[in-house]
C-alpha angles and dihedrals in degrees: 000000000000117000111271094216128061123254093250093056090050091051090048090053091051090050089055092051089046093053091046089055097042094248140123120239089251090061087063100035131059115199088202092048093048094048089053094048093049102031089236124139111261090239091055091050091047092049094050092047089053091053096256127133130232130230115273113268137175133248091249090051089054096047095050094043096050093045091052092049092048089051091047093051090046090055093045092048094046102032090228128140124249090250093062090046093048090048092054093047091045091053092049096048098036092241136127120273090238090055091046092050090051088052094048095048092048098246096114133050115226122219122248094266093050091046089058089053091048090052090055092044092055093035095227122172116245097033113231091353089069087070099035107044118101116259097256092053092045090053092045092054090056093044092050088056089056095044094051088056095048094046089051111100090231089067091068116044090200095055091041091054092044093052089044090059097034094246117156132185096010116155107227100148091142092060092108090084096052131081119240089247092053088046091054093051092049090049094044089053090050094051092046091052092050098039108032121202118269113288094022122114116249110260 
């Protein structure tokens, strides 16, 4: 499923979270990491993050380029040669090694069925859409995954503890130097002081 909100809105929400935590966007986002996660060139990721646009391309261009980048990343990570990767892809898809090599080096366009198999082989998120989505949508999908984690209470121990105890609007901007355990003791003490146990007088 394609992201339901545009890239710029996602970036704005990330900027809000960055500001709330006293960070810059670059503290939350890695161009290299995003390029790896999307199989987009780093220059394309950087351009989109800066609000720029990319030259028009075709679906075939996207598919060939992203398969090639995944193949190159695989070779770099594993230290294998292209012949070994092509042999593995060929065996999985029931194709010749020559065909698989041309697919992996981006000179041949796979059909839909083969693209499904390639998505499984490289274990990409989004299936065939990983290869076919325009660059801004591909990047947005990766950013939304990061945004969802950051907006989750579990991503911020202070927020999680405040929600656990029902606390709102507490100024704990110094929490960064405290462990989650210490924070929990502090919050528990605050809650007990405001909401005494049954039978105790209010403080």
